[in-house]
C-alpha positions, 0 to 999 in steps of 0.5 A, a space after each residue: 070450613 068456616 075458619 078458612 072462609 074466616 082466614 080470607 075475610 081477614 085478608 081481604 082487607 090487606 089485599 085490596 090495600 096492597 092492590 090499591 097501593 100498587 095503583 097509586 104508585 103506578 099512577 104516580 110513576 107515570 105522572 112523574 115520567 111525564 113530569 106532572 109532578 102535583 099529580 105524581 106527589 098526589 098519587 105517591 102520598 095515596 100510596 101511603 094514607 089513601 086520603 088526598 085527593 086526584 087532578 089538582 090544577 098545577 100552577 104554570 112554570 115553564 123552566 124545569 130543572 132537568 129530570 133525573 129518572 130512575 133507570 127502569 120500572 123496578 125501582 131499581 138503585 143500581 144492578 144489585 141493589 133494591 129498595 124498599 117499597 117505603 123509601 122508594 115512596 119518601 123519596 118519590 115525595 121529597 122528589 116532588 116536592 122539590 120539582 114543584 119548588 115546594 123547598 120548604 115541605 122538601 126540606 122538612 121531607 128530607 130532613 126527616 128522611 136523612 138517615 135513611 140508606 137506601 136513597 144517599 142522594 137524599 143528602 144531596 137533596 136535602 142540601 138544595 132544599 136548604 140552599 133554596 130556603 136561604 139556609 147557606 151554611 147548613 146546606 154547605 154542610 150537607 153538601 160536603 156530607 155527601 161528596 164525603 160519600 162513596 156512593 156519590 154520583 159523578 154528575 151530583 158531585 159536580 153539582 154540589 161542588 157548584 152549588 158550595 161556590 154558590 153557597 159562599 157567594 151568597 154569604 158574601 156581603 159585597 154581592 148585595 148592591 142595595 142601591 138597585 131598587 126592585 118591587 112587584 110589578 102592578 099587580 092589576 096588570 102584569 101579576 093576576 092569576 096564578 103566574 104571571 112571567 118572561 117580559 119582553 120589549 114588544 118592539 117599543 120600551 113603552 110596550 111590554 109583552 108577557 107571559 100569565 096565567 089568568 081568567 079570560 085567556 084563551 080555550 077550545 073546551 070550558 067544560 074541561 079546561 080552565 085559563 088560570 091554569 094555562 099560559 098565554 100572551 098578552 102585553 100592555 103598553 105604558 101612557 104618558 102618565 107611565 102608567 100601564 094600561 090594561 093587559 090586552 090578550 094576543 088572542 087566537 091564533 097566536 095563543 091556543 088551548 095549550 102553554 104559550 110562553 116566553 114570547 120575542 118580537 122581531 122587527 119585522 113583524 114576527 113574535 116567537 114563543 114556547 108552546 107545550 101542553 100538560 099532557 106532553 110536558 117534555 115535548 116543549 117546542 119553539 113557534 113562529 106567527 106572524 103578524 099583521 095589526 095585531 092579527 097573526 096568521 096561524 103559527 107553526 113550529 119551527 124546524 129540526 134545526 131548532 126543535 130537535 125531537 124528543 128535547 126541549 126547546 123554550 125561551 126564544 129571543 131575537 137580536 135587535 138586526 133581526 138576524 139572530 134567534 138565541 133559545 134555551 135547549 138540551 139538545 146534544 152537544 150541549 154543555 149538560 142540561 139546558 145550554 144556550 144556542 143561536 141561530 141565524 134568521 134570514 130576512 123575512 124571519 126565517 132560520 138558516 144554517 145549523 143551530 150553534 151551541 153558545 159553549 163555555 163559559 156562558 154553559 155549564 153543566 146544569 141550566 142555561 134559561 131566558 137569553 136577553 142581548 143587551 145590544 148598547 152594551 154588547 152584554 148577554 143577560 141570562 138565568 143558571 142553576 149552574 156557575 155560582 148561583 146562590 140558589 135556583 136560577 140566578 142571573 147572570 151577565 157575560 160581556 161579548 166580543 164580536 171581533 172574536 165571536 167570544 164570550 167573557 165569564 160569566 158573572 153574578 148580578 148578586 141581590 137582590 136582583 137574585 134571591 134563593 129562589 128562581 130568578 129569570 128573564 130579566 131585560 133591560 132598556 137601552 140606557 140601563 135605568 129600567 127592568 123587568 124580572 121574574 121570580 118565586 122569590 115570594 111564597 104562594 099557594 102550591 109553593 112557588 108562583 112567578 111574579 114580574 118585577 120592575 127593576 130600577 138599576 143602581 146609578 152606574 159611576 165610571 172612573 177613569 184614572 191612569 198615569 202619563 210616560 216618558 216612553 224613553 226613559 218611563 218616568 211619570 210626567 207631571 202636568 200632561 195634558 189629557 183632552 177628552 172629545 166625545 166621538 159623538 158630538 155630544 158633550 164640548 171637549 175638556 181638559 184634565 192634567 196629570 198631577 205630580 206623580 203623573 197620575 190622573 182620574 176622571 169621572 165618565 158618564 155613561 153610553 159614550 165614545 170618547 177619543 182622548 189625547 195626552 201633550 207636553 211640550 218636547 213630547 208628541 202626543 199619545 192617544 186612546 179611545 173608550 166607550 162606557 156603552 158596553 159598561 153595565 155596573 159601577 167601575 174604574 177603567 185604566 189607561 196609562 199615556 206614553 209620550 215620545 220625547 221628540 228629537 231635534 233631527 230629522 225622523 227618516 220616513 221608511 217606505 217613500 219610493 219614486 219612479 226612476 228620476 220622476 217625483 213621483 210617488 208610487 201607490 206604497 208611498 201614498 200608504 206611507 204618507 197616509 200614516 204621517 198624515 194621522 200622525 199630524 192630525 194627532 199632533 196638529 201643535 206641531 209644524 214640520 219640514 218634509 226633507 228629501 236627499 239623493 244619492 251623489 250619482 248626478 249633477 248636483 243641481 239636478 239632483 238639488 230640483 229632483 229632491 226639491 220636487 219629491 218633497 214638495 209631492 209629499 207636501 203636495 199630497 198631505 195638503 190634499 188629504 188635509 193638512 193645512 199648508 201653513 204647518 208644513 214645508 217642503 225642502 229639497 237637500 239633494 245630495 249634500 246631507 248624505 245619511 249616516 251608517 244604521 245596524 238592523 235596529 236603526 241604532 248608528 253604527 260607529 267606527 274605531 273612533 267611536 264616530 258615526 260612519 256618512 254614506 259619503 261618495 267615496 266611502 261607498 265606493 271603497 265597499 267591496 261589492 256592487 250590491 252594498 254599493 247599491 244598498 247605501 245609494 239607496 239609504 241615500 235616496 230617503 224622505 224624512 220629516 223634522 219638527 219645526 215648531 210646537 206652537 201651530 194654532 195652540 189657542 184654537 185646539 
């Protein structure tokens, strides 16, 4: 009997430890499922050592990667394979390091676990940690090792391929924009407390709102809550001396005892922002608060068209006109992970209609967050860990074509704006000279923390180059004059000439709309318009000009019609003359004659008077629109100058002797049918113009 008691006493500590371990794992799994990775980590560590404490405060970090959950509580890899408990705990510890953005510890941990076969995907996670620690060559090696393993998952395979692309991009020296200056914003204003992020213009460029977790924030129960670990919205204003004033908490009811973050201001005094709690981190939703004199009505959650239950909606941004709300969400219908969406707003700031996914190429299989639309340049800035990210979230830009409602392929902004860590919430002033950014690139306690950075953009150089050509021969045209005019009349017009090869190159300034006219003696002018406002980085634009030689004879104006036996222009004729007006405006140095012709039917004197009246009707119309009467002359030829026969491509039809066929009355009457005869009479009833000079007011143009 004593032996049995002794055996029970010996087993008791082991049974107690086993039960304790199960409790730690049970709690750890619960924390992990609720995205509380810090407390999950502590519980998993307790399951191994039983020495760590519990409920450590977590540094706020709004954007979390899409979770990869185990399918059930049995910790099953697939339907047939179960893993040892030790392997499971070690894997989860590594995942917690990744989820808390402690990439150094994640790399060390997964390096130790690399030979464990229970979790083939840990090779992928090791590569991810190395990538975020700026070890790109090693990361590529491990990503390729994972791809070569036949136990990869399809989703991680696509992600590994993307991240190899990002690592290769990161090692390209051309991505470094060394003239961009980036520095941490004033610590006494912006970067106090445990986290600061999501800067946004607050009604004007010298006033910013931002998110921060710091002492002195809004809490409901000081005994249980610490504002240093709760996000609130703050604002600050820059004074005449260019220094920022003290940060001011917006207070209740905008801020609550939960996390209130990443706000955006609409011109109708509405603030949209993200709210969530530590207890339900997956329930991140966008709220609306109306402001009157910096006082707020109670905020309310936007409807399901934005906040679909069971899915996150974060990072709102309102367009400058207040008509569109951009946001990020992992709701169904996207490309994968968190995607960028948009929804219309009415005049009061309420959403209307359905949310629209921005689709590809903006959204990827991974996460896209923190949208900012730069109105002047029509460029969308956002952050993503997809595309060719060099580690974590990178800032991208995608130009928007409003005519076709499409975005161009996203472009990574490179370094120093981007780093191997998370870089997000990029905003720019109207002139693209100064910007603000959030990044966790600097080490801090806990492995990560967002700070706000000020960005001074590199000088943006814009060059325009191209050639002038003879449109008839495609030969280059040397000494072609290019006249540059500012549509908004900010700068004085200036001239540039093509060289002996017909080539030109000219530096332009940003934020200008420019009209360029190419002229050369004996040629009609050509023109182009350029807008440098959308340009957000140094670039070279290309524009060629094709000048048509001025013919010696008449140029027929198709579509000029009159009422029967009348000189009155029909509406369709006025539309044709409007185009001729635009042509004469462009070729402002030309003088021309408007020539009218009739067919041979009727008396010579009647036809002469009718043609003169019709030519004068055209001249009067053009003069009334603004063409100088000194530039234009009306000439009536009656029936004296019959037309010549042309084919469908307007080329002359030749007779057997190679001569042009003139549509004389004798030739027309010889045609076999009335239809053909009438068609040829109509061809003789025509209006044309002819260049009579090229030097009208030349010195004043």
